C-alpha positions in Angstrom: 5.1 37.9 -22.7 6.7 34.4 -23.1 9.5 33.7 -20.7 11.2 30.7 -19.1 12.9 30.5 -15.8 16.2 31.1 -17.7 15.1 34.1 -19.8 15.5 37.7 -18.7 12.2 39.6 -18.7 11.6 42.8 -20.7 12.3 46.1 -18.9 9.3 47.6 -17.0 6.8 49.4 -19.4 7.9 47.2 -22.4 5.4 44.7 -23.8 8.0 42.1 -24.9 11.2 41.6 -26.7 11.4 41.7 -30.5 14.3 40.5 -32.7 14.3 42.3 -36.1 16.1 40.5 -38.9 16.6 42.3 -42.3 19.6 42.8 -44.5 18.4 46.2 -45.6 19.7 48.8 -43.1 17.0 51.3 -44.0 14.2 48.8 -43.4 15.9 47.6 -40.3 16.1 51.2 -39.0 12.4 51.9 -39.8 11.3 48.8 -38.0 13.4 49.6 -34.9 12.1 53.2 -34.8 8.5 52.0 -34.9 8.8 49.4 -32.2 11.4 50.6 -29.7 8.9 52.7 -27.7 6.7 49.7 -27.0 9.1 46.8 -27.1 12.7 45.9 -26.2 14.3 45.6 -29.6 17.4 44.0 -31.0 18.5 43.9 -34.7 20.3 41.3 -36.8 21.3 41.7 -40.5 21.2 38.0 -41.5 19.6 34.7 -40.7 22.9 33.5 -39.2 23.1 36.5 -36.9 19.5 35.9 -35.9 20.2 32.3 -34.9 23.3 33.4 -33.0 21.4 36.2 -31.1 18.3 34.2 -30.0 19.9 32.2 -27.1 21.1 35.3 -25.2 18.4 37.7 -26.2 15.5 35.2 -25.8 13.0 37.2 -27.9 9.3 36.9 -27.6 8.9 37.4 -31.3 11.0 37.7 -34.5 10.3 40.0 -37.4 12.0 38.2 -40.3 12.8 39.3 -43.8 12.5 36.6 -46.5 15.1 37.5 -49.1 18.5 37.7 -47.4 22.1 36.6 -48.3 23.1 33.3 -46.8 20.2 31.3 -45.3 16.9 32.9 -46.3 13.9 33.7 -44.0 12.2 30.4 -44.5 15.2 28.3 -43.5 15.9 30.7 -40.6 12.4 30.2 -39.4 12.6 26.4 -39.7 15.8 26.4 -37.6 14.3 28.7 -35.0 11.4 26.4 -34.5 13.5 23.2 -34.4 13.9 21.8 -30.8 11.3 24.1 -29.3 9.5 21.2 -27.6 6.1 22.1 -29.0 6.4 25.8 -28.0 7.0 27.7 -31.2 8.6 31.1 -31.3 6.3 33.6 -33.0 7.7 34.8 -36.3 6.2 37.6 -38.5 7.6 37.6 -42.0 8.2 41.0 -43.6 8.3 40.9 -47.4 7.7 43.1 -50.5 6.2 40.1 -52.3 2.7 39.0 -51.5 1.8 35.8 -53.4 0.0 32.7 -52.3 3.2 30.6 -52.8 5.2 32.9 -50.5 2.5 32.8 -47.8 2.3 29.0 -48.0 6.1 28.8 -47.6 5.9 31.1 -44.7 3.2 29.0 -43.0 5.0 25.7 -43.7 8.2 27.0 -42.2 6.5 27.9 -39.0 5.5 31.6 -39.4 2.8 33.3 -37.4 1.8 36.2 -39.6 2.8 38.1 -42.7 3.5 41.9 -43.2 3.8 43.5 -46.6 6.5 46.1 -47.4 6.0 49.0 -47.2 4.2 48.5 -43.9 1.8 50.7 -41.8 3.4 51.4 -38.5 0.2 51.1 -36.5 -0.7 47.8 -38.2 2.8 46.5 -37.5 2.6 47.3 -33.8 -0.9 45.7 -33.5 0.3 42.5 -35.2 3.4 42.3 -33.1 1.5 42.9 -29.8 -1.2 40.5 -30.8 1.2 37.7 -31.7 3.1 38.1 -28.4 -0.1 38.0 -26.4 -1.4 35.0 -28.3 1.8 33.0 -27.7 1.9 34.1 -24.1 -1.7 32.8 -23.7 -0.8 29.6 -25.4 2.2 29.2 -23.1 0.0 29.8 -20.1 -2.6 27.3 -21.2 0.2 24.7 -21.9 1.6 25.3 -18.4 -1.9 24.9 -16.9 -2.5 21.7 -18.9 0.9 20.3 -17.8 0.0 21.2 -14.2 -3.4 19.6 -14.5 -1.9 16.5 -16.0 0.6 16.2 -13.2 -2.2 16.7 -10.6 -4.2 14.0 -12.4 -1.2 11.6 -12.4 -0.5 12.3 -8.7 -4.2 11.7 -7.9 -4.1 8.4 -9.8 -0.9 7.4 -8.1 -2.4 8.2 -4.7 -5.6 6.4 -5.6 -3.5 3.3 -6.6 -1.5 3.5 -3.4 -4.6 3.8 -1.4 -6.0 0.8 -3.2 -3.0 -1.2 -2.2 -3.5 -0.3 1.5 -7.2 -1.1 1.2 -6.5 -4.4 -0.5 -4.0 -5.3 2.3 -6.5 -4.4 5.0 -9.2 -6.4 3.4 -7.0 -9.5 3.1 -4.7 -9.4 6.1 -7.4 -10.8 8.4 -7.8 -13.9 6.3 -4.3 -15.2 7.0 -3.9 -17.6 9.9 -0.1 -17.5 10.6 2.7 -15.1 11.0 4.8 -16.0 7.9 1.8 -15.4 5.6 1.0 -12.1 7.3 4.7 -11.0 7.0 4.7 -11.9 3.3 1.5 -9.9 2.7 3.1 -6.8 4.4 6.2 -7.0 2.3 4.3 -7.6 -1.0 2.1 -4.5 -0.2 5.2 -2.4 0.4 6.8 -3.7 -2.8 4.0 -2.0 -4.7 5.6 1.3 -3.7 9.1 0.1 -4.7 10.0 -0.3 -1.0 12.3 -3.0 0.3 11.0 -4.0 3.7 11.6 -6.3 6.7 9.0 -7.3 9.2 9.2 -8.4 12.8 6.2 -9.9 14.7 6.5 -10.3 18.4 4.2 -12.5 20.4 4.5 -14.3 23.8 5.9 -17.4 22.0 8.8 -15.4 20.6 9.8 -12.8 18.0 9.7 -13.8 14.3 11.7 -11.7 11.8 11.1 -12.0 8.0 12.8 -10.5 5.0 11.9 -10.6 1.3 14.6 -13.2 0.8 13.5 -15.4 3.7 14.5 -15.7 7.4 16.4 -12.8 8.8 20.1 -12.8 9.6 21.3 -12.4 13.3 22.4 -8.8 12.3 18.9 -8.0 10.9 17.3 -9.3 14.1 19.6 -7.2 16.2 18.6 -4.1 14.2 15.0 -4.7 15.2 16.0 -5.3 18.7 17.5 -1.8 18.9 14.8 0.0 16.8 11.5 -1.4 17.9 11.6 0.5 21.1 11.9 3.8 19.3 9.0 6.2 18.5 6.0 5.1 16.4 7.6 6.3 13.1 11.4 6.8 13.1 13.5 7.6 10.0 17.3 7.5 9.8 18.6 8.5 6.3 17.2 6.0 3.9 15.8 3.7 6.6 12.4 4.1 8.3 10.7 1.9 10.9 7.1 1.9 12.0 6.6 0.4 15.5 3.6 -1.2 17.1 3.4 -3.4 20.1 3.5 -6.6 18.2 4.6 -5.5 14.7 7.5 -3.5 13.4 7.9 -2.6 9.7 11.4 -1.5 8.5 11.8 0.1 5.0 15.5 0.1 4.0 15.3 2.2 0.8 13.3 5.3 1.4 13.5 7.7 -1.6 15.0 10.6 0.4 15.6 12.6 -2.9 11.8 12.6 -3.5 10.2 14.1 -0.3 6.6 13.7 -1.7 7.0 10.0 -2.5 8.9 9.6 0.8 5.9 11.0 2.7 3.4 8.9 0.9 5.4 5.7 1.6 5.6 6.7 5.2 1.9 7.3 5.5 1.0 4.0 3.7 3.5 2.0 5.7 1.9 3.3 8.9 -1.5 2.2 7.7 -0.3 -1.2 6.7 1.6 -1.7 10.0 -1.5 -0.7 12.0 -3.6 -3.2 10.1 -0.9 -5.8 10.6 -0.9 -5.1 14.3 -4.6 -5.9 14.5 -4.1 -9.0 12.4 -1.2 -10.3 14.5 -3.4 -9.9 17.6 -6.2 -11.9 15.9 -3.8 -14.7 15.0 -2.5 -14.8 18.5 -6.0 -14.9 20.0 -6.8 -17.7 17.5 -3.8 -19.7 18.6 -4.7 -19.2 22.2 -8.3 -20.4 21.5 -6.9 -23.4 19.7 -4.5 -24.2 22.5 -7.3 -23.9 25.1 -9.4 -26.2 22.9 -6.7 -28.8 22.7 -6.2 -28.6 26.5 -9.9 -28.9 27.1 -10.0 -31.9 24.7 -7.2 -33.5 26.6 -8.8 -32.9 30.0 -12.1 -34.2 28.7 -10.4 -37.4 27.4 -8.7 -38.0 30.7 -11.9 -37.4 32.6 -13.8 -39.7 30.3 -11.2 -42.4 30.6 -11.2 -42.1 34.4 -15.0 -42.3 34.6 -15.0 -45.3 32.3 -12.5 -47.1 34.5 -14.5 -46.1 37.6 -17.7 -47.4 36.1 -16.2 -50.7 35.1 -14.7 -51.1 38.6 -18.2 -50.4 40.1 -19.9 -52.9 37.9 -17.2 -55.5 38.7 -17.7 -54.8 42.4 -21.5 -55.4 41.9 -20.9 -58.7 40.2 -18.4 -59.9 42.9 -20.7 -58.9 45.8 -23.7 -60.8 44.2 -21.5 -63.9 43.9 -20.1 -63.6 47.5 -23.6 -63.2 49.0 -25.1 -66.2 47.1 -22.2 -68.3 48.0 -22.6 -67.4 51.6 -26.2 -68.6 51.6 -25.3 -71.9 50.0 -22.5 -72.5 52.6 -24.8 -71.6 55.5 -27.4 -74.1 54.2 -24.8 -76.9 54.1 -23.5 -76.3 57.7 -26.9 -76.2 59.3 -26.9 -80.0 60.0 -23.5 -79.9 61.6 -24.5 -77.3 64.1 -27.1 -79.5 65.8 -29.7 -76.8 65.5 -33.4 -77.5 65.8 -35.6 -76.9 62.8 -36.9 -73.8 64.4 -33.4 -72.5 65.1 -32.3 -73.3 61.5 -35.2 -71.3 60.2 -34.4 -68.4 62.4 -30.7 -68.4 61.2 -31.7 -68.9 57.6 -34.3 -66.0 57.8 -31.7 -63.8 59.4 -29.0 -64.5 56.8 -31.4 -64.2 53.8 -32.8 -61.0 55.3 -29.3 -59.5 55.5 -28.5 -60.6 52.0 -31.7 -59.1 50.7 -30.9 -55.8 52.3 -27.4 -55.8 50.8 -28.8 -56.6 47.3 -31.4 -53.9 47.7 -28.6 -51.4 48.3 -26.9 -52.5 45.1 -30.1 -52.2 43.2 -30.3 -48.6 44.4 -26.7 -48.2 43.2 -27.9 -48.9 39.6 -29.1 -45.2 39.5 -25.4 -44.3 40.1 -24.4 -46.4 37.1 -27.0 -44.5 35.0 -25.5 -41.2 36.1 -22.0 -42.5 35.1 -23.4 -43.2 31.6 -25.1 -39.8 31.2 -21.8 -38.0 32.2 -19.8 -40.1 29.8 -22.2 -39.4 27.0 -21.8 -35.6 27.5 -18.0 -35.9 27.7 -18.1 -37.8 24.4 -19.9 -34.9 22.8 -17.2 -32.4 24.0 -14.4 -34.7 22.9 
């Protein structure tokens, strides 16, 4: 039996509801008598009465005479089928004329079957029952098809939404700064029709982004009050997902669509979790870059200090050579004024030259120290 949520069902024990339409009272009475034991029956004496009774009675089938005053059976059938959204109402024409032309007109107007007057009661009951069952089966199959199509559409929608999350997770680790990460988050959420705001909190400060650009002080204060709440918190049409470094706020949750609302919540949580890991990666990268810059600065300072120390050492070597040779020359000039014997002069000269030779020997050993300076500086240059 064909019903809709707004149609009353036939009484228990009945196989469906039949509306009988005939302008002949005798035929109408015979049809009612033959069908009323198996079906819930209602009668109408014209096409106009038939159309008027259908909305309230909601028949599963119409037995329809062709030749009637007013609108005939063909026109009545056409009007019955109009606006049925692809779910026709079974109509069995009842006529005393059995020609090819009449059967073609019955078919073209939307009829299901054809019964010749006078009719056989058993045949009539079988045709009516079969037509109702056939249409019920068609309705069931149509409902199943519609359900399968909806399931397929939901599956495709979920697949597309999952693809958005996977695409975000694949790409979020390629960005090297917080504004780019925030833009990727908001773009991903926009795929679900969600308007979102993002706050990223790191030791250097909190950065809040909207789809229109920098956040207003009021928007920042909202994050300040909400990021300490539970992991996922929803208030009316607003929902926030909180992680240690990332908070994602959706401002237009579709509360009138619980299924979509749940999917957006799940996908937002996945996106926020990926963004949390990406924000940590960016922070670690910034830390590494800062340490590298600091190391470079320390290396440069150390290299400059060693260069300066080496130059001072080399200058000290040159000055000491000069002083010692000058000392020898001066000593040789004052030997004559001292009144020393030749033997005494030789003794003094040997003593001075021996001391100078020892001092120069120490400086020669110091050349190894200069080589170590050079090696250290070469390594520092590689680091710098």
